[in-house]
C-alpha positions as CSV (number, residue, x, y, z in Angstrom):
1,M,-18.0,-27.1,27.1
2,S,-14.7,-28.1,25.5
3,E,-12.7,-25.8,23.3
4,Q,-14.6,-25.1,20.0
5,L,-13.0,-26.5,16.9
6,V,-13.0,-24.9,13.5
7,I,-14.1,-27.8,11.2
8,K,-13.3,-27.2,7.6
9,K,-11.9,-30.6,6.6
10,V,-12.6,-34.1,8.0
11,G,-11.0,-37.5,7.4
12,I,-13.2,-40.6,7.4
13,L,-12.2,-44.1,8.4
14,L,-14.5,-47.1,7.9
15,R,-14.7,-50.5,9.5
16,P,-12.6,-52.6,7.1
17,S,-14.2,-54.7,4.4
18,T,-17.7,-53.6,5.1
19,P,-19.4,-52.6,1.8
20,E,-22.8,-52.4,3.6
21,L,-21.6,-49.1,5.1
22,K,-21.7,-47.5,1.7
23,A,-25.1,-45.7,2.1
24,F,-24.0,-44.7,5.7
25,Y,-20.8,-43.2,4.4
26,F,-22.5,-41.1,1.7
27,K,-25.1,-39.9,4.3
28,V,-22.3,-38.7,6.5
29,K,-20.5,-37.1,3.6
30,E,-23.6,-35.3,2.5
31,L,-24.2,-33.9,5.9
32,F,-20.7,-32.6,6.3
33,E,-20.8,-31.1,2.8
34,S,-24.1,-29.3,3.6
35,Y,-22.0,-27.3,6.1
36,D,-19.3,-26.6,3.5
37,V,-16.9,-29.1,5.1
38,E,-14.6,-31.0,2.8
39,V,-14.6,-34.8,3.3
40,M,-11.6,-37.1,2.7
41,I,-11.5,-40.8,3.1
42,D,-8.4,-43.0,3.5
43,M,-7.4,-45.5,0.8
44,N,-8.7,-48.6,2.5
45,G,-12.2,-47.2,3.0
46,A,-12.2,-45.6,-0.5
47,D,-11.5,-49.0,-2.2
48,V,-14.6,-50.5,-0.5
49,M,-16.8,-47.4,-1.2
50,D,-15.5,-47.3,-4.8
51,V,-14.5,-43.6,-4.5
52,D,-11.2,-41.7,-4.6
53,G,-9.2,-41.9,-1.4
54,C,-6.0,-40.4,0.0
55,D,-3.0,-41.6,2.0
56,F,-3.7,-41.9,5.7
57,D,-0.9,-39.6,6.8
58,E,-1.8,-37.0,4.1
59,M,-5.4,-37.1,5.3
60,C,-4.4,-36.6,9.0
61,N,-2.2,-33.7,8.1
62,A,-5.0,-32.0,6.3
63,S,-7.9,-32.8,8.6
64,D,-9.4,-30.8,11.5
65,I,-11.0,-34.0,13.0
66,L,-11.3,-37.7,12.1
67,V,-14.6,-39.5,11.9
68,T,-14.9,-43.2,12.3
69,I,-17.9,-45.2,11.0
70,G,-18.0,-48.7,12.6
71,G,-17.7,-49.9,16.2
72,D,-15.4,-49.5,19.1
73,G,-12.7,-51.5,17.3
74,T,-12.7,-49.0,14.4
75,L,-12.3,-46.1,16.8
76,I,-9.5,-47.8,18.7
77,S,-7.6,-48.5,15.5
78,A,-8.0,-44.8,14.4
79,V,-6.7,-43.6,17.8
80,R,-3.6,-45.8,17.6
81,R,-2.9,-45.0,13.9
82,S,-3.3,-41.2,14.4
83,Q,-1.5,-41.0,17.7
84,N,1.1,-38.6,16.3
85,Y,-1.4,-36.0,15.0
86,N,-3.4,-35.2,18.2
87,L,-6.7,-35.1,16.2
88,P,-10.1,-35.1,17.9
89,I,-12.1,-38.2,16.8
90,L,-15.8,-38.4,16.3
91,S,-17.1,-42.0,16.3
92,I,-20.4,-43.0,14.7
93,N,-21.7,-46.3,15.8
94,A,-22.4,-48.8,13.1
95,G,-21.3,-51.7,15.3
96,R,-23.0,-53.6,18.1
97,L,-22.0,-52.7,21.7
98,G,-20.7,-49.2,21.2
99,F,-19.2,-48.2,24.5
100,L,-17.1,-45.5,22.8
101,A,-18.9,-45.0,19.5
102,D,-22.0,-43.2,20.9
103,I,-23.5,-41.4,17.9
104,N,-26.2,-43.7,16.5
105,P,-27.5,-43.5,12.9
106,E,-30.8,-42.0,13.9
107,E,-29.1,-39.2,15.7
108,L,-26.9,-38.0,12.8
109,E,-28.8,-35.0,11.6
110,S,-29.5,-33.5,15.0
111,F,-26.0,-34.1,16.3
112,F,-24.4,-32.6,13.1
113,E,-26.3,-29.4,13.8
114,R,-25.0,-29.3,17.3
115,L,-21.5,-30.2,16.2
116,M,-21.3,-27.4,13.8
117,R,-22.6,-25.0,16.4
118,G,-19.8,-26.1,18.8
119,E,-22.2,-27.9,21.2
120,Y,-20.2,-31.0,22.1
121,R,-17.4,-31.9,24.4
122,I,-13.9,-33.4,23.9
123,D,-12.9,-36.1,26.4
124,K,-9.2,-36.6,26.8
125,R,-8.6,-40.2,27.6
126,V,-5.5,-41.8,29.1
127,M,-3.5,-44.2,26.9
128,L,-0.8,-46.7,27.9
129,E,2.6,-46.9,26.3
130,A,4.6,-50.1,26.0
131,V,8.4,-50.0,25.4
132,I,10.4,-53.2,24.8
133,T,14.1,-52.9,25.5
134,R,16.5,-55.6,24.2
135,E,19.4,-57.1,26.3
136,N,21.9,-54.7,24.8
137,G,19.8,-51.7,26.0
138,E,18.4,-50.7,22.6
139,I,14.7,-49.9,22.3
140,E,13.2,-52.4,20.0
141,Y,9.6,-51.3,20.0
142,S,7.3,-48.6,21.4
143,S,3.6,-47.9,20.9
144,V,0.4,-47.0,22.6
145,A,-2.9,-48.6,23.5
146,L,-6.3,-47.0,24.3
147,N,-7.9,-50.0,25.9
148,D,-5.2,-52.4,27.2
149,I,-1.9,-54.1,26.9
150,V,-1.8,-57.8,27.5
151,V,1.3,-59.8,28.4
152,S,0.9,-63.5,27.8
153,S,2.2,-66.7,26.1
154,D,0.5,-68.2,23.1
155,S,1.4,-71.8,24.0
156,N,1.5,-72.3,27.7
157,M,1.4,-70.6,31.1
158,I,3.8,-67.8,31.8
159,K,5.8,-66.5,34.7
160,L,6.1,-62.7,34.9
161,N,8.2,-60.7,37.3
162,A,7.0,-57.1,38.0
163,F,9.1,-54.2,39.2
164,I,8.3,-50.7,40.3
165,E,11.1,-48.2,40.6
166,D,13.5,-51.1,39.9
167,K,12.2,-53.0,43.0
168,H,10.6,-56.4,42.5
169,F,7.1,-56.3,44.0
170,N,5.4,-59.4,42.6
171,S,5.8,-62.5,40.4
172,Y,2.7,-63.8,38.5
173,F,2.3,-67.3,37.3
174,G,-0.7,-68.0,35.2
175,D,-2.1,-67.0,31.8
176,G,-0.7,-63.5,31.9
177,L,-1.4,-59.9,32.9
178,I,-3.7,-57.2,31.6
179,F,-2.6,-53.6,31.9
180,S,-5.8,-51.6,31.4
181,T,-6.6,-47.9,31.0
182,P,-9.8,-46.5,32.5
183,T,-11.3,-46.6,29.0
184,G,-10.5,-50.3,28.7
185,S,-11.5,-51.2,32.2
186,T,-14.9,-52.4,31.0
187,A,-13.3,-54.7,28.3
188,Y,-11.0,-57.7,28.9
189,N,-10.0,-56.3,32.3
190,L,-13.7,-56.6,33.5
191,S,-14.0,-60.1,32.2
192,A,-10.9,-61.1,34.1
193,G,-12.3,-59.8,37.4
194,G,-10.7,-56.3,37.3
195,P,-12.5,-53.2,38.5
196,S,-14.2,-50.7,36.2
197,L,-12.8,-47.1,36.4
198,F,-14.4,-43.8,35.6
199,P,-13.0,-43.2,32.0
200,L,-11.4,-39.8,32.8
201,T,-9.5,-41.2,35.8
202,S,-5.7,-40.7,35.7
203,A,-4.7,-44.2,36.6
204,F,-4.4,-47.7,35.2
205,V,-5.1,-51.3,36.3
206,L,-2.9,-54.3,36.5
207,T,-5.1,-57.5,36.5
208,P,-3.7,-61.1,36.5
209,I,-5.3,-63.6,34.1
210,C,-6.2,-66.9,35.8
211,P,-3.4,-66.7,38.3
212,H,-2.3,-69.9,40.1
213,S,-2.5,-68.2,43.5
214,L,-5.8,-66.9,44.8
215,T,-3.9,-64.1,46.6
216,Q,-3.0,-62.4,43.3
217,R,-5.6,-59.7,42.8
218,P,-6.1,-56.7,40.5
219,M,-4.2,-53.5,41.5
220,V,-5.0,-49.9,40.6
221,L,-1.9,-47.7,40.1
222,P,-1.7,-43.9,39.9
223,S,-0.6,-42.4,36.6
224,E,3.0,-41.5,37.6
225,F,3.9,-45.2,38.2
226,E,5.8,-47.3,35.7
227,V,5.8,-51.1,35.8
228,E,8.6,-53.1,34.3
229,I,8.0,-56.7,33.3
230,T,10.4,-59.6,32.7
231,T,9.6,-63.2,31.9
232,E,11.2,-66.6,32.2
233,N,9.4,-67.7,29.1
234,S,11.1,-67.7,25.7
235,N,7.9,-67.1,23.7
236,A,6.0,-64.3,25.4
237,T,3.7,-61.9,23.5
238,L,2.7,-58.3,24.0
239,T,-0.8,-57.6,22.6
240,L,-2.0,-54.0,22.2
241,D,-5.8,-53.4,22.1
242,G,-6.2,-56.9,20.6
243,Q,-4.9,-55.4,17.3
244,E,-1.1,-55.8,17.4
245,K,1.0,-58.6,18.7
246,I,4.7,-58.2,19.5
247,P,6.9,-61.1,20.6
248,F,9.5,-60.8,23.3
249,T,11.8,-63.2,25.2
250,D,13.4,-63.7,28.5
251,K,16.2,-61.5,27.4
252,D,14.0,-58.4,27.1
253,R,12.4,-55.9,29.5
254,V,9.0,-54.5,28.9
255,L,8.1,-51.1,30.4
256,I,4.4,-50.2,30.8
257,R,3.4,-46.6,31.7
258,I,0.9,-43.9,31.0
259,S,1.6,-42.2,27.7
260,Q,2.1,-38.5,27.5
261,K,-0.3,-38.6,24.5
262,R,-4.1,-38.5,25.1
263,A,-7.0,-39.8,22.9
264,C,-9.3,-36.9,22.2
265,L,-12.9,-38.2,21.7
266,I,-15.8,-36.0,20.6
267,H,-19.0,-36.7,22.5
268,R,-22.5,-35.3,23.0
269,L,-22.6,-32.8,25.8
270,E,-25.2,-34.9,27.7
271,R,-23.4,-38.2,27.4
272,N,-23.4,-39.7,30.8
273,Y,-20.9,-42.5,31.6
274,F,-23.1,-44.1,34.3
275,E,-26.1,-44.3,31.9
276,V,-23.8,-45.8,29.2
277,I,-22.4,-48.5,31.5
278,K,-25.8,-49.3,32.9
279,E,-27.3,-49.8,29.4
280,K,-24.3,-51.7,28.0
281,L,-23.8,-54.0,31.0
282,K,-27.5,-54.3,31.7
283,W,-27.1,-53.2,35.3
284,G,-30.3,-53.3,37.4
285,E,-32.1,-55.7,35.1
């Protein structure tokens, strides 16, 4: 069992612009309050629910855990937004696929009893960090991704040069590259022909997207490796978790590495990764 949390205050984030979650939100709020836990909701969700909300940073500072109501996208957004607070996150699935959001509506009451008794586990998931350095050596941008970082061009094919320890090891010509965490290995990476990794593995995957050479294959790298990317295109884009796009040019260098931060996800004790992947990907059917 993971370390037991003292849960006195929780912050709730909802899938954006989804008023149909109103009854769901009040059910979760009622359950927490029945255990004398104070519930806060961020401004965006509060506007949709027509209740009072609070500033996101204020909510994170005051909360013991965050709770997302939505799908995997809602959870990923919460992880990225709260990266500086190191808060465990419980995700309640009101979406469709739910690889990460594993608490379903019909399980709420029974899981809340176990949560408040300390019967749960906290998985610490690897995240990737992207750093863009301009030609003058100044860091222009830095952020993290829970699923993947994609290097591509919006308008045409792209040539990418990849370096490890300042040594060139490959050049890729095609639609781009996917840098995937173990958590994200069953997302875009899997669709592009990359391998699925056990989610608590300390490694990441580099997968070419539609490369022009059939010899270009996915590569799994250990966590201590850092990959630097340059491009010969003037309109390249870095996309983090499909949620944030950052342009860069042939004058820039992009560093991709495992972040020192971890995503802390609250799960049921009996959650089994192989059962989840078998169900979601319909293996054996």
